[in-house]
C-alpha positions as CSV (number, residue, x, y, z in Angstrom):
1,M,2.1,-17.8,17.4
2,G,-1.2,-19.7,17.1
3,E,-4.7,-19.4,15.8
4,G,-5.9,-15.8,16.3
5,D,-2.6,-14.1,15.6
6,P,-2.8,-12.2,12.3
7,R,1.0,-12.6,11.9
8,A,0.6,-16.4,11.6
9,I,-0.1,-16.2,7.9
10,V,3.4,-14.8,7.2
11,V,5.1,-17.2,9.6
12,L,3.4,-20.2,8.0
13,R,4.4,-19.1,4.5
14,T,8.0,-18.6,5.7
15,A,8.0,-22.0,7.3
16,T,6.8,-23.6,4.1
17,M,9.5,-21.8,2.1
18,A,12.1,-23.1,4.6
19,E,10.9,-26.6,4.2
20,A,10.9,-26.3,0.4
21,I,14.5,-25.0,0.5
22,C,15.7,-27.7,2.8
23,S,14.1,-30.4,0.7
24,R,15.4,-28.8,-2.5
25,T,11.8,-28.6,-3.8
26,T,11.1,-26.1,-6.6
27,C,7.9,-24.2,-5.9
28,I,6.1,-21.2,-7.3
29,Q,5.6,-18.3,-4.8
30,L,2.4,-16.5,-5.6
31,S,2.4,-13.8,-3.0
32,A,5.5,-11.9,-3.9
33,P,4.5,-8.3,-4.5
34,T,4.8,-6.9,-8.0
35,H,4.9,-3.2,-7.0
36,Q,5.1,-0.8,-4.1
37,G,2.6,-1.1,-1.3
38,F,2.8,-4.9,-1.3
39,W,0.3,-5.0,-4.2
40,I,0.2,-7.8,-6.8
41,D,-0.9,-7.2,-10.4
42,P,-3.7,-9.7,-11.1
43,R,-2.3,-10.4,-14.5
44,V,1.0,-11.4,-13.0
45,L,-0.7,-13.7,-10.5
46,M,-2.5,-15.4,-13.4
47,V,0.8,-16.0,-15.2
48,R,2.4,-17.4,-12.0
49,S,-0.5,-19.8,-11.5
50,K,-0.5,-21.0,-15.1
51,E,3.3,-21.4,-15.1
52,A,3.1,-23.6,-12.1
53,A,0.5,-25.8,-13.8
54,R,2.4,-25.9,-17.1
55,Q,5.7,-27.0,-15.4
56,G,3.9,-29.3,-12.9
57,L,5.4,-27.4,-10.0
58,P,3.7,-27.3,-6.6
59,L,2.4,-24.1,-5.1
60,L,3.9,-22.9,-1.9
61,G,0.8,-23.7,0.2
62,I,-2.5,-22.2,1.5
63,A,-0.8,-19.5,3.5
64,D,1.0,-18.2,0.3
65,Q,-2.3,-18.3,-1.6
66,I,-4.2,-16.4,1.1
67,L,-1.6,-13.7,1.2
68,A,-1.6,-13.5,-2.6
69,L,-5.4,-13.0,-2.6
70,L,-5.2,-10.2,0.1
71,R,-2.6,-8.4,-1.9
72,L,-4.5,-8.3,-5.2
73,A,-4.5,-4.8,-6.7
74,P,-7.8,-3.3,-7.8
75,D,-6.4,-2.6,-11.2
76,Y,-6.8,-5.0,-14.1
77,R,-9.1,-7.4,-12.3
78,P,-11.4,-7.9,-15.4
79,E,-8.3,-8.9,-17.4
80,G,-7.1,-11.2,-14.6
81,L,-10.6,-12.8,-14.4
82,K,-10.6,-13.5,-18.1
83,A,-7.1,-15.1,-17.9
84,A,-8.1,-17.2,-14.9
85,R,-10.8,-19.1,-16.6
86,D,-8.7,-22.2,-17.3
87,I,-7.0,-22.4,-13.9
88,D,-8.1,-25.7,-12.3
89,G,-8.9,-26.7,-8.7
90,E,-10.0,-24.8,-5.6
91,W,-7.3,-22.3,-6.1
92,G,-8.6,-21.4,-9.5
93,A,-12.2,-21.1,-8.2
94,A,-11.2,-18.9,-5.3
95,L,-9.0,-16.8,-7.5
96,R,-11.9,-16.2,-9.9
97,Y,-14.2,-15.3,-7.1
98,A,-11.7,-12.8,-5.7
99,L,-11.5,-11.1,-9.1
100,G,-15.3,-10.8,-9.4
101,G,-16.3,-14.1,-10.8
102,T,-19.1,-16.5,-9.9
103,A,-18.8,-18.1,-6.5
104,L,-18.4,-21.9,-6.2
105,T,-18.4,-24.1,-3.2
106,G,-14.9,-24.7,-1.6
107,K,-13.8,-26.7,1.4
108,T,-10.9,-24.6,2.6
109,R,-12.7,-21.8,4.5
110,S,-9.6,-19.7,5.1
111,L,-9.0,-19.5,1.4
112,W,-12.6,-18.5,0.7
113,V,-12.7,-15.9,3.4
114,A,-9.6,-14.3,1.9
115,A,-11.2,-14.4,-1.5
116,A,-14.3,-12.7,-0.2
117,R,-12.4,-9.9,1.5
118,A,-10.2,-9.4,-1.5
119,R,-13.2,-9.2,-3.8
120,A,-15.0,-6.5,-1.8
121,P,-13.1,-5.5,1.4
122,F,-15.8,-2.9,2.5
123,D,-18.9,-4.9,1.6
124,E,-20.9,-7.8,3.0
125,D,-20.4,-11.2,1.4
126,R,-23.0,-13.8,1.9
127,H,-21.1,-16.6,0.1
128,V,-18.8,-17.4,3.1
129,V,-21.7,-17.7,5.6
130,K,-21.9,-21.5,5.0
131,S,-18.3,-22.0,6.1
132,V,-17.8,-19.5,8.9
133,G,-21.3,-18.5,10.0
134,T,-23.1,-15.2,9.7
135,G,-22.2,-11.9,11.3
136,V,-18.4,-12.5,11.5
137,R,-16.4,-9.3,11.1
138,G,-13.6,-9.9,8.6
139,A,-15.4,-12.8,7.0
140,D,-18.9,-12.2,5.7
141,L,-18.9,-8.7,7.2
142,P,-16.2,-6.1,6.7
143,P,-14.0,-5.1,9.7
144,L,-15.4,-2.2,11.7
145,L,-12.8,-0.7,14.0
146,T,-13.6,2.4,15.9
147,P,-11.7,4.4,18.5
148,H,-12.7,4.0,22.2
149,V,-11.8,6.3,25.1
150,S,-12.7,5.5,28.7
151,Y,-11.8,7.1,32.0
152,R,-10.9,5.1,35.0
153,S,-10.0,6.0,38.6
154,Y,-6.5,5.9,39.8
155,G,-5.3,6.4,43.4
156,S,-7.5,8.8,45.4
157,A,-10.3,9.5,42.9
158,K,-7.9,10.6,40.2
159,M,-8.9,9.9,36.6
160,Y,-6.9,8.8,33.7
161,A,-7.8,8.1,30.1
162,V,-7.6,4.7,28.4
163,V,-7.4,4.8,24.6
164,S,-8.2,1.6,22.8
165,V,-9.9,0.2,19.8
166,A,-13.4,-1.1,19.7
167,A,-15.4,-3.3,17.3
168,D,-19.2,-3.3,17.1
169,G,-19.2,-0.9,20.0
170,R,-17.2,-3.2,22.3
171,E,-13.8,-2.3,23.7
172,G,-11.1,-4.8,22.8
173,E,-9.0,-6.6,25.3
174,D,-5.5,-5.2,24.8
175,T,-3.4,-6.7,27.5
176,V,0.0,-8.2,27.9
177,D,-1.7,-11.4,29.1
178,E,-3.5,-11.7,25.8
179,W,-0.2,-11.2,24.0
180,A,1.6,-13.8,26.1
181,R,-1.2,-16.3,25.6
182,Q,-1.0,-16.0,21.8
183,R,2.8,-16.1,21.7
184,S,2.8,-19.4,23.7
185,A,0.1,-21.0,21.5
186,P,1.1,-23.7,19.0
187,L,1.4,-22.6,15.3
188,A,-1.9,-22.5,13.6
189,K,-2.7,-24.7,10.7
190,P,-3.0,-22.8,7.3
191,E,-6.6,-23.8,6.8
192,R,-7.5,-22.1,10.1
193,C,-5.7,-18.9,9.4
194,L,-8.5,-16.3,9.1
195,T,-6.2,-13.3,8.8
196,T,-8.9,-10.7,8.0
197,V,-11.0,-12.0,10.9
198,D,-8.1,-11.6,13.3
199,L,-7.4,-8.1,12.0
200,A,-11.0,-7.2,12.8
201,R,-10.6,-8.1,16.5
202,P,-9.1,-5.4,18.7
203,A,-7.5,-7.8,21.1
204,R,-5.4,-9.3,18.3
205,L,-4.0,-5.9,17.1
206,I,-1.5,-5.8,20.0
207,N,0.5,-8.4,17.9
208,L,1.0,-5.9,15.2
209,R,2.7,-3.2,17.3
210,A,6.1,-2.3,16.0
211,Y,7.2,-1.1,19.4
212,D,6.7,-2.7,22.8
213,T,7.1,-0.1,25.6
214,Q,7.4,-2.7,28.3
215,D,11.0,-3.7,27.4
216,G,12.1,-1.4,24.7
217,F,11.9,-4.1,22.0
218,R,11.8,-2.6,18.5
219,A,10.9,-4.6,15.4
220,G,9.6,-3.8,11.9
221,S,5.8,-4.1,11.5
222,W,4.4,-6.6,9.1
223,A,1.0,-5.0,9.2
224,P,1.2,-3.1,5.8
225,A,2.0,-6.4,4.1
226,F,-1.2,-8.2,5.2
227,W,-4.1,-6.5,3.5
228,P,-3.2,-3.3,1.4
229,Q,-6.8,-2.7,0.4
230,H,-8.0,-2.3,4.0
231,P,-5.4,-0.5,6.1
232,E,-7.6,0.4,9.1
233,P,-6.0,-2.2,11.4
234,L,-2.6,-0.5,10.8
235,F,-4.1,2.9,11.5
236,A,-5.6,1.5,14.7
237,V,-2.2,0.3,15.8
238,A,-0.6,3.6,14.9
239,A,-3.2,5.5,17.0
240,L,-2.1,3.6,20.0
241,A,1.6,4.0,19.3
242,A,3.9,5.5,21.9
243,C,4.7,8.5,19.7
244,M,1.1,9.5,19.9
245,I,0.9,10.0,23.6
246,D,-0.7,13.2,24.7
247,G,0.9,14.1,28.0
248,N,1.7,11.0,30.1
249,D,5.0,11.2,31.9
250,Y,5.9,7.5,31.7
251,E,7.1,7.7,28.1
252,R,9.7,9.7,26.2
253,P,8.2,10.1,22.7
254,G,11.5,11.3,21.3
255,N,13.0,7.9,21.9
256,V,10.3,5.8,20.2
257,P,9.8,5.2,16.5
258,L,7.3,7.0,14.2
259,A,4.0,5.1,13.8
260,D,3.8,3.1,10.5
261,G,0.4,4.5,9.8
262,L,1.8,8.0,9.5
263,K,4.0,6.8,6.7
264,L,1.4,4.7,5.0
265,I,-1.2,7.5,4.8
266,L,1.0,9.5,2.5
267,D,0.1,7.1,-0.3
268,A,-2.6,8.7,-2.4
269,D,-4.3,5.3,-3.0
270,V,-4.8,4.5,0.7
271,P,-8.4,5.0,1.9
272,I,-9.2,6.9,5.0
273,G,-11.6,5.5,7.6
274,P,-12.4,6.1,11.3
275,M,-9.1,4.8,12.6
276,A,-7.1,6.9,10.1
277,L,-8.9,10.0,11.2
278,F,-8.5,9.2,14.9
279,M,-4.8,8.6,14.2
280,L,-4.5,12.1,12.6
281,C,-6.3,13.7,15.6
282,R,-3.9,12.0,18.0
283,G,-1.0,13.1,16.0
284,L,-2.2,16.8,16.1
285,N,-2.6,16.3,19.9
286,A,0.8,14.6,20.4
287,I,3.9,16.0,22.1
288,D,6.4,14.2,20.0
289,A,7.8,16.6,17.4
290,A,8.3,13.9,14.7
291,A,4.8,12.6,15.1
292,V,3.4,16.1,14.9
293,Q,5.3,17.0,11.8
294,A,4.4,13.7,10.1
295,T,0.7,14.4,10.9
296,V,0.9,17.9,9.5
297,D,2.5,16.6,6.3
298,A,-0.1,13.8,6.1
299,L,-3.0,16.3,6.4
300,I,-1.6,18.5,3.7
301,A,-1.2,15.4,1.4
302,V,-4.7,14.0,2.0
303,I,-6.3,17.4,1.5
304,D,-4.4,18.0,-1.7
305,D,-5.2,14.7,-3.2
306,G,-8.9,14.9,-2.4
307,R,-9.2,12.1,0.2
308,L,-10.3,14.5,3.0
309,D,-12.7,17.4,3.1
310,G,-13.6,19.8,5.9
311,D,-16.8,18.1,7.0
312,T,-15.1,14.7,7.4
313,L,-12.2,16.1,9.2
314,G,-14.5,18.3,11.3
315,Q,-16.6,15.4,12.3
316,A,-13.5,13.5,13.5
317,M,-12.2,16.6,15.4
318,H,-15.6,17.0,17.0
319,A,-15.6,13.4,18.2
320,F,-12.0,13.8,19.4
321,L,-12.9,17.0,21.3
322,S,-15.7,15.1,23.0
323,T,-13.3,12.5,24.4
324,G,-11.7,15.1,26.6
325,L,-8.2,14.2,25.4
326,V,-7.6,17.5,23.6
327,F,-4.8,19.8,24.7
328,G,-6.2,22.8,22.9
329,K,-3.1,25.0,23.0
330,R,-1.1,22.5,20.9
331,W,-3.5,22.6,17.9
332,P,-3.4,26.2,16.6
333,D,0.1,26.3,15.1
334,R,-0.3,22.8,13.7
335,L,-3.6,23.6,12.1
336,K,-2.4,26.9,10.8
337,E,0.6,25.2,9.1
338,V,-1.9,23.0,7.2
339,A,-4.1,26.0,6.4
340,R,-1.2,28.1,5.1
341,S,-0.2,25.3,2.7
342,S,-2.8,26.3,0.2
343,A,-6.1,28.1,-0.3
344,L,-7.7,24.6,-0.3
345,G,-6.0,23.8,3.0
346,R,-7.3,26.9,4.6
347,Q,-10.8,26.2,3.4
348,V,-10.7,22.6,4.7
349,V,-9.2,23.6,8.1
350,R,-11.6,26.5,8.6
351,R,-14.6,24.3,7.8
352,A,-13.3,21.5,10.0
353,L,-13.0,23.8,13.0
354,E,-16.5,25.2,12.3
355,R,-17.9,21.6,12.2
356,A,-16.1,20.7,15.4
357,M,-17.8,23.5,17.3
358,R,-21.2,21.7,17.2
359,P,-22.8,20.9,20.6
360,A,-21.4,17.9,22.4
361,T,-21.4,16.2,25.8
362,P,-17.7,15.7,26.6
363,Q,-16.5,12.7,28.5
364,A,-14.1,14.8,30.5
365,K,-13.5,18.4,31.2
366,L,-12.4,20.3,28.1
367,R,-9.1,22.1,28.1
368,D,-8.2,25.3,26.3
369,V,-11.0,25.2,23.8
370,H,-10.5,28.9,23.4
371,A,-7.4,28.1,21.3
372,W,-9.6,26.3,18.7
373,I,-12.1,29.2,18.6
374,E,-9.4,31.8,18.2
375,T,-7.9,29.9,15.3
376,L,-11.3,29.5,13.7
377,H,-11.9,33.3,14.1
378,E,-8.6,34.1,12.5
379,L,-9.1,31.7,9.5
380,S,-12.7,32.9,9.0
381,I,-11.5,36.5,8.7
382,E,-8.8,35.5,6.2
383,A,-11.4,33.6,4.1
384,G,-14.1,36.2,4.5
385,E,-16.5,33.6,5.8
386,A,-19.1,33.9,8.6
387,I,-20.2,31.1,10.8
388,E,-23.3,29.9,9.0
389,D,-23.6,26.4,10.3
390,P,-26.6,26.7,12.7
391,L,-25.3,23.8,14.9
392,A,-21.9,25.4,15.1
393,R,-23.5,28.7,16.2
394,E,-25.4,26.8,18.8
395,G,-22.2,25.2,20.1
396,L,-20.3,28.5,20.2
397,A,-23.2,30.1,22.1
398,Q,-22.5,27.6,24.9
399,F,-19.1,29.3,25.5
400,L,-20.6,32.8,26.0
401,K,-21.2,32.5,29.7
402,A,-17.7,32.8,31.1
403,G,-14.0,31.8,30.6
404,K,-11.3,32.5,28.0
405,A,-13.6,31.2,25.2
406,R,-16.3,33.9,25.8
407,K,-14.7,36.8,23.8
408,P,-13.5,34.8,20.7
409,A,-16.8,33.0,20.6
410,Q,-18.8,36.2,20.6
411,A,-16.5,37.7,18.0
412,L,-17.1,34.7,15.8
413,L,-20.9,34.9,16.2
414,D,-20.7,38.6,15.3
415,L,-18.5,38.1,12.2
416,A,-20.1,39.0,8.9
417,S,-19.3,37.5,5.6
418,A,-16.9,39.5,3.3
419,Q,-15.8,38.9,-0.2
420,S,-15.1,35.2,-0.1
421,E,-15.5,34.4,-3.8
422,A,-11.8,34.9,-4.5
423,H,-10.8,32.5,-1.7
424,R,-13.2,29.9,-2.9
425,S,-12.1,30.2,-6.5
426,A,-8.4,29.8,-5.4
427,A,-9.3,26.7,-3.4
428,A,-11.2,25.2,-6.3
429,A,-8.3,26.0,-8.7
430,H,-5.8,24.4,-6.3
431,A,-8.0,21.3,-6.0
432,I,-8.2,20.9,-9.8
433,H,-4.5,21.3,-10.2
434,Q,-3.8,18.7,-7.6
435,R,-6.2,16.2,-9.1
436,L,-4.6,16.6,-12.5
437,A,-1.1,16.1,-10.9
438,R,-2.4,13.0,-9.2
439,A,-3.8,11.7,-12.5
440,E,-0.5,12.2,-14.2
441,R,1.4,10.4,-11.4
442,W,-1.1,7.5,-11.7
443,A,-0.6,7.3,-15.5
444,A,3.2,7.3,-15.1
445,L,3.0,4.5,-12.4
446,T,0.7,2.5,-14.6
447,K,3.0,2.8,-17.5
448,Q,6.0,1.7,-15.4
449,A,4.0,-1.2,-13.9
450,T,3.1,-2.4,-17.5
451,K,6.8,-2.4,-18.4
452,T,7.6,-4.3,-15.2
453,R,5.0,-6.9,-16.0
454,K,6.3,-7.4,-19.5
455,H,9.8,-7.9,-18.0
456,L,8.6,-10.4,-15.4
457,C,6.2,-12.2,-17.8
458,P,7.5,-12.0,-21.3
């Protein structure tokens, strides 16, 4: 497990811990999480760092420091920065920078890359350019993972879809050879562990898979523990998981584990990016019952807590429809379950379907799109909403020529608005109620975290 493997950081930290135990050396472990989701309270990390200096104890090493930085929680950073003013050395400087302080020059590039990504995971950071160069995803630039679907010939002119992850528009190499090469490489040195850079490279994500379909190996995924602030690599892995397959006959989804991303997305503090949306679309398209139900539950949760609206979901569904992967008949019951969960759910799903109907040039022949249109028609009648999006009307008009989609498309275009105020008011009331409930949960968790901090750091 050498340089380029995102798991190396955990292995290196574990190896250092083993050495300390064997040599009976007392060390301070900085990266131990303080609360769920592998987060570390910045105030606790300050106390640990100061306690090590006060007692003259060595830290556990650069790998432990990098992991601690990447696990820093967004809360209480100003308080943590203030407390970090008198922490000496490169560790203190990197820690202050991660918490929003002034940048200083440091020689350990892996430490400063981690500090830059912990400081602003979704923004550009010019400070690390001197040590790693410019235009490096996961270093001075945030990771940018996107779904990629291509079609390749198989046998006598048959086509099959290849679903992968891309970065900066380039498809990543995701092969067993790449995996074998990295597994046989020597263990990387801590100062060369650029964890966030590795997580930004599609070819490296194969190492995070919790399930290898080649030999049936099953292992727990470390991916959620690496970088809680930026979970897109985990969602990318989940989108490629075996439980997400859409009709291939070489897998049995019922015998494979649920993707870790479908569990993680239920956390109301987890941000949703392109790979999370693609993962949800693959889940709605899947044949595995557990993956489908988990996706439905996830959609209800992210709609209720305000992380996903109809336009954003519709844009993702439009892109997914354009890939040609859609099995249209599978979607109605699943989308209706989300829509029936609340007035807000119905509004979001209806708008998403409307947005998805905009014109597109599909990569492959579309299948059973009439099922989407019929569902949109049904939900529009319930909500008293006509199709007012001009691009959606243009897209629906393309289905008027022939086929099963012709009649429902015409019915949708002819539908007039009814009394929709009550439905919109109910959706708004549900949204407000859910936001208040989320705020109460957050306040309760904050109170509990404060009690835990006082217990750990009296």
